[in-house]
C-alpha positions as CSV (number, residue, x, y, z in Angstrom):
1,M,-13.5,-12.4,23.9
2,K,-15.5,-9.1,24.8
3,L,-14.4,-5.7,23.8
4,D,-15.4,-2.2,25.3
5,V,-19.1,-1.3,25.1
6,T,-18.9,0.8,22.0
7,S,-17.1,-1.7,20.1
8,E,-19.4,-4.4,21.4
9,A,-22.3,-2.4,19.7
10,R,-20.6,-2.0,16.3
11,L,-20.5,-5.8,16.1
12,V,-24.3,-5.9,16.0
13,G,-25.6,-7.2,12.8
14,L,-22.3,-8.9,11.5
15,K,-22.7,-12.3,10.1
16,A,-22.1,-15.0,12.9
17,S,-19.6,-16.8,10.7
18,F,-17.4,-13.7,10.4
19,L,-18.0,-12.5,14.2
20,W,-16.5,-15.9,15.2
21,R,-13.6,-15.4,13.2
22,L,-13.2,-11.7,14.5
23,R,-13.6,-12.9,18.0
24,V,-10.8,-15.3,17.5
25,F,-8.5,-12.6,16.2
26,F,-9.6,-10.3,19.1
27,A,-8.1,-13.3,21.5
28,L,-5.3,-14.0,19.8
29,A,-4.5,-10.1,19.3
30,A,-5.0,-9.5,22.9
31,A,-2.5,-12.6,23.8
32,I,0.5,-10.6,22.2
33,G,-0.7,-7.2,23.9
34,W,-2.8,-5.6,21.4
35,K,-6.1,-3.8,22.3
36,V,-8.7,-3.5,19.5
37,T,-11.5,-1.1,18.9
38,I,-14.1,-1.5,16.4
39,T,-14.6,1.9,14.6
40,S,-17.5,0.4,11.8
41,G,-19.3,-2.7,11.6
42,R,-22.4,-3.2,9.5
43,R,-23.4,-0.2,7.4
44,S,-26.8,0.8,6.0
45,A,-26.8,2.0,2.0
46,A,-27.2,5.4,3.3
47,Q,-24.4,5.1,5.6
48,Q,-22.3,3.8,2.6
49,N,-23.4,6.4,0.2
50,R,-22.2,9.1,2.7
51,L,-18.7,7.5,3.0
52,H,-18.6,7.1,-0.8
53,A,-19.4,10.7,-1.1
54,L,-16.5,11.8,1.3
55,D,-14.2,9.4,-0.3
56,K,-14.6,8.0,-3.9
57,R,-12.6,5.1,-3.1
58,N,-15.1,3.7,-0.9
59,P,-17.4,1.8,-2.8
60,P,-21.2,3.1,-3.3
61,A,-24.1,1.4,-1.5
62,G,-24.3,-2.0,-2.9
63,G,-20.6,-2.5,-3.4
64,S,-19.4,-3.0,0.3
65,S,-19.0,-5.9,2.7
66,H,-20.0,-4.0,5.4
67,E,-23.6,-3.8,4.1
68,Q,-23.6,-7.6,4.2
69,G,-22.3,-7.7,7.7
70,R,-19.2,-9.5,6.4
71,A,-16.6,-6.4,7.3
72,A,-15.4,-4.4,10.3
73,D,-13.3,-1.3,10.4
74,L,-10.7,-1.5,13.4
75,N,-7.8,0.3,15.1
76,A,-5.3,-1.3,17.6
77,T,-3.2,0.0,20.4
78,K,-0.2,-1.4,22.3
79,A,2.1,0.2,24.4
80,G,1.8,3.6,23.1
81,V,1.5,2.4,19.6
82,M,-1.6,3.1,17.6
83,L,-2.4,1.4,14.6
84,L,-4.7,3.6,12.3
85,K,-5.6,4.0,8.8
86,A,-2.8,6.5,8.2
87,T,-0.6,4.0,9.7
88,P,2.2,2.8,7.0
89,K,1.8,-0.7,5.6
90,P,5.2,-1.9,6.9
91,V,4.1,-0.8,10.9
92,W,1.1,-2.8,10.4
93,E,2.5,-5.5,9.2
94,A,5.3,-5.5,12.0
95,S,2.6,-5.3,14.5
96,G,1.7,-9.2,13.4
97,L,-2.2,-8.3,13.3
98,P,-2.4,-9.0,9.6
99,F,-0.7,-12.3,9.9
100,L,-3.3,-13.2,13.0
101,M,-6.1,-12.0,10.4
102,K,-5.0,-14.4,8.0
103,L,-4.7,-17.2,10.4
104,C,-8.4,-16.5,11.4
105,G,-9.9,-16.9,7.7
106,L,-10.1,-12.9,7.6
107,R,-8.8,-10.9,4.7
108,W,-6.8,-7.5,5.8
109,G,-7.5,-4.6,3.9
110,G,-4.1,-3.5,4.0
111,S,-3.4,-5.8,1.2
112,A,-6.5,-6.9,-0.1
113,F,-7.1,-4.0,-2.7
114,S,-5.1,-3.2,-5.7
115,T,-6.0,0.5,-5.8
116,Y,-6.7,1.6,-2.1
117,Y,-4.8,0.9,1.0
118,D,-7.3,0.4,3.9
119,P,-5.3,-1.3,6.3
120,V,-8.2,-0.7,9.1
121,H,-10.5,-3.0,7.2
122,V,-10.9,-6.6,7.8
123,D,-13.5,-9.0,6.1
124,D,-14.0,-12.8,5.4
125,L,-14.2,-12.5,1.4
């Protein structure tokens, strides 16, 4: 399944096995009415260090699955509902998207990290 042009550009450089799982997830999400937008994909060490400088909860260079091409950040919309980083966990869970991620062999950032709620993050670790 193809996404919007900007999202497709953000998928460049992702590992093939991770990208395949993401595409299955996109198709399943679309089947239940969600439009997924990719906000971040593979990152350079410099990009990761900039994010770490802005928010120390983000790992520094060398510690992010984004640098390995094994993670993406996303938002989703459906019928006027927007799922963003600030969206509470129960709203994300009620959307069904975290369940679909798990079905696709993906890990949802909303429950993956013990000290950091990052619901827009998805990886295959």
